[in-house]
Residue, then its C-alpha position, 0 to 999 in steps of 0.5 A: m548415444i547414451w552419453i548424449i541422452i544423459i547430457v541432454v537430460i542434464v541440460l534440460l534439468i538445468l534449464g528447467y531449474v533456471a526457468l523456475y528460479n527466474g519465475l520466482q524472482t520475477a514474481k518477487v520483483y513484481t511484489e516489490e515494485s507493487w509495494s513501491q507504488i504504494d510508497v509512491q502514493l504514500k509520499r504523495r499524500n504526505d506531501l498534500i497533507p501540510n497544504l490541506v491542514e494550512t488551508t483548513k486551520g484558518y476556517a476551523k481554529h478550534e479543530k487543533e486536535t485533529f490537525a495535530k493528530v494528522v501532522e503527528l501521523r504524517n511525521q510518523m509515516v515519514q520517519l518509518p524505515a523503507d522496509a517497514h511495510e506493516e508499520k507504514m500500512e498501520v499508520s497509513n490507516q490511521l491517517s486515513g481515518t483522521l483525514k476523514s475527520i478533516f474531510a467532515l469539517a467541510e460540512s461544518y464550515p460552509d466557507l471552507k467548503a466553498n474555498q477553491e484550494f480546499t476543494k482542490l486539495m481534497e480532490e487531490l487527496t481523494n484521488t491519492e487515497n483511491k490510488i493507494a487503495y488500488s496500489r494495495q490491491l495490486f500488491n496483494s495480487s502480486a503477493a498472491s502470485y509470488n506466494q503461489k509460486l512458492m507453494t506449488f511444485p516444482s518451484n517450492m523446491v527451488a524457492k526452499a533452496h534459495g530461502l525465498e519466504k512468503v510475503n504477507y498480505l495487506e489487510v483491512p483494519a477490523e474497524e473498517k470492516i464494520a458496516p456503517k449504521v445508516s439512520f434516516e431519523 
């Protein structure tokens, strides 16, 4: 009878270990999948940018520096390795800031603002920027869930045994945290 109890306890411990390991792996897969969603949206934005630049160039010929910066950042983004998450987010943040300059051009050029192709591209890029923001939130939520499992007992012991490491959150650049100054003068 004692041997049966010992065997049952060993089987339960093994099943518990397997359940903890599988839970960690599931959380890791969700985190990787949520990063993949960011990558999909970044690719979508990178595909839209050349069309926006070409459409806008005809209206704002003297804005060459802005266009050159957008193209340069887009090319940097495309050349980064797939696992360079932090570098991609840094370039992505710079690209978002530069795209805002192109969006602002529409205010200076009424003909550009009226151009249906430009308007359509602006809407697509705006939607894509919103999807990128949502995907970043999803990634951070997935990373939080995964990191929580890495830190809580008993899954932290299983994580250490398998060398699983914490995932860094995506952070908002410091300059974007500064509240804009609004003046009605």
